[in-house]
C-alpha positions in Angstrom: -119.6 -135.3 -109.0 -117.5 -136.6 -106.8 -118.8 -139.9 -104.0 -118.2 -139.6 -100.9 -115.4 -142.2 -100.7 -113.4 -140.2 -103.1 -113.5 -137.0 -101.2 -112.3 -138.9 -98.2 -109.5 -140.1 -100.0 -108.5 -136.8 -101.1 -108.8 -134.1 -98.3 -107.4 -135.8 -94.9 -109.5 -133.3 -92.8 -112.5 -135.1 -93.5 -111.3 -138.4 -92.3 -111.7 -139.6 -88.6 -109.6 -141.8 -86.9 -111.8 -144.6 -87.8 -111.6 -143.6 -91.8 -115.6 -142.3 -91.6 -116.8 -138.9 -92.2 -116.7 -136.4 -88.7 -118.3 -133.9 -89.1 -118.0 -132.7 -85.3 -113.9 -133.0 -85.6 -113.9 -129.9 -87.9 -114.1 -127.5 -85.8 -113.6 -123.5 -87.1 -111.2 -121.4 -85.5 -110.8 -117.9 -85.6 -108.2 -115.9 -85.2 -107.6 -113.1 -82.2 -105.9 -110.7 -83.9 -108.7 -110.4 -86.7 -111.1 -109.5 -84.7 -109.1 -106.5 -82.1 -108.1 -105.0 -85.4 -111.8 -104.5 -86.4 -112.9 -103.7 -83.3 -110.1 -100.7 -82.4 -110.4 -97.4 -83.7 -108.2 -96.1 -86.1 -105.8 -93.3 -84.1 -104.9 -90.3 -86.1 -101.5 -89.6 -86.3 -99.5 -86.2 -86.5 -98.2 -85.1 -89.7 -94.6 -84.7 -90.0 -93.2 -81.1 -89.3 -90.5 -81.4 -92.1 -93.6 -83.0 -94.9 -93.9 -80.9 -97.7 -97.7 -79.6 -98.9 -98.0 -79.1 -102.7 -99.6 -76.0 -103.6 -100.3 -75.6 -107.4 -100.8 -71.7 -109.2 -102.2 -70.8 -112.0 -99.2 -68.8 -114.0 -99.3 -66.7 -117.7 -95.9 -67.3 -120.2 -94.6 -64.0 -118.8 -95.1 -64.9 -115.0 -93.4 -68.5 -116.0 -90.7 -66.7 -117.5 -90.3 -64.1 -114.4 -90.1 -67.5 -112.2 -87.3 -69.5 -114.5 -85.4 -66.4 -114.6 -85.7 -66.3 -110.9 -84.9 -70.0 -110.4 -81.6 -69.8 -112.5 -80.6 -66.9 -110.6 -81.2 -68.3 -107.6 -78.9 -71.0 -108.6 -80.9 -73.9 -107.1 -79.2 -77.5 -107.7 -80.3 -78.4 -111.1 -82.9 -75.6 -111.8 -85.4 -77.1 -110.0 -88.3 -74.7 -110.4 -90.3 -76.1 -107.8 -87.5 -75.5 -105.4 -87.0 -72.4 -106.4 -90.8 -71.1 -106.1 -91.1 -71.8 -102.7 -88.0 -70.1 -101.7 -89.8 -66.6 -103.0 -92.9 -67.9 -101.6 -91.4 -68.0 -98.2 -89.7 -64.8 -98.7 -93.1 -63.6 -100.1 -94.2 -64.2 -97.0 -91.6 -63.0 -94.2 -92.0 -59.6 -96.6 -95.9 -59.8 -96.4 -95.7 -59.8 -92.3 -93.5 -56.8 -92.3 -95.7 -54.8 -95.1 -99.3 -56.0 -95.2 -99.9 -53.3 -97.7 -97.9 -54.0 -100.3 -99.5 -57.0 -101.4 -102.9 -56.0 -103.1 -105.3 -57.9 -104.5 -105.0 -59.5 -108.0 -106.6 -60.2 -110.9 -106.4 -64.2 -110.5 -107.1 -65.7 -113.5 -107.2 -69.5 -114.2 -104.7 -69.9 -117.0 -104.9 -73.8 -116.9 -101.0 -73.7 -116.6 -99.5 -74.5 -113.3 -96.0 -74.2 -111.4 -95.4 -75.5 -108.1 -94.2 -74.3 -104.4 -94.0 -77.0 -101.8 -93.7 -74.6 -98.5 -93.2 -77.1 -94.7 -96.1 -77.5 -93.0 -95.5 -74.6 -90.5 -95.0 -72.4 -93.6 -98.3 -74.0 -95.6 -100.3 -73.4 -92.0 -99.4 -69.2 -92.1 -100.4 -69.7 -95.8 -103.4 -70.7 -95.0 -104.0 -68.5 -92.3 -103.6 -65.7 -95.3 -106.3 -67.3 -96.9 -109.0 -67.2 -94.4 -108.2 -64.2 -93.9 -108.4 -62.6 -96.7 -111.6 -64.6 -98.0 -109.5 -66.7 -100.8 -108.4 -70.4 -101.5 -105.0 -71.4 -100.5 -104.5 -71.9 -104.5 -105.3 -67.5 -104.7 -103.4 -66.7 -101.7 -100.1 -68.5 -102.8 -100.4 -66.6 -106.2 -101.2 -63.5 -104.6 -98.1 -63.8 -102.2 -96.1 -64.6 -105.2 -96.9 -62.4 -108.1 -96.8 -59.1 -105.9 -93.5 -60.3 -105.0 -92.1 -60.9 -108.1 -93.6 -57.9 -109.7 -93.7 -55.0 -107.2 -89.8 -56.1 -105.3 -88.6 -57.1 -102.8 -88.3 -54.6 -100.0 -84.6 -54.1 -98.8 -83.4 -52.3 -95.8 -80.5 -50.0 -95.4 -78.9 -49.9 -92.0 -76.6 -47.6 -90.9 -76.7 -43.6 -91.3 -78.4 -41.4 -93.9 -76.7 -40.0 -96.6 
């Protein structure tokens, strides 16, 4: 154990001007920033409009092959499958607005093999709306859109007169 004299020599805080220990000379101060941080409620910040939301959906080996072929055909930089899946998802969503009858309910099987799409917040909100309308999860809604799009085919518009 350290004697009082040794403690006084070690720490100058315990020494008063006269050289003896004065407990009244030590004052505890609090910082005003510590109390204001705790007292103020945390503000909810708005998400960026260009933020990407990840959607993971299950695929069979055949579906994965078809999506990879489409990624190659889209000539996306570095053949990034997520970017091409996102483009397919957006195209399917746009087509669904025009022809909702071409997007029937599909058998959803969780194969434990997944692919990803990363739509923007605006597109993600539209998928959330569809999932509520169809009474399915967001993942199932994305799966339904993408699989109907790639296996039923894209609707092509032909302009002009008939031949």
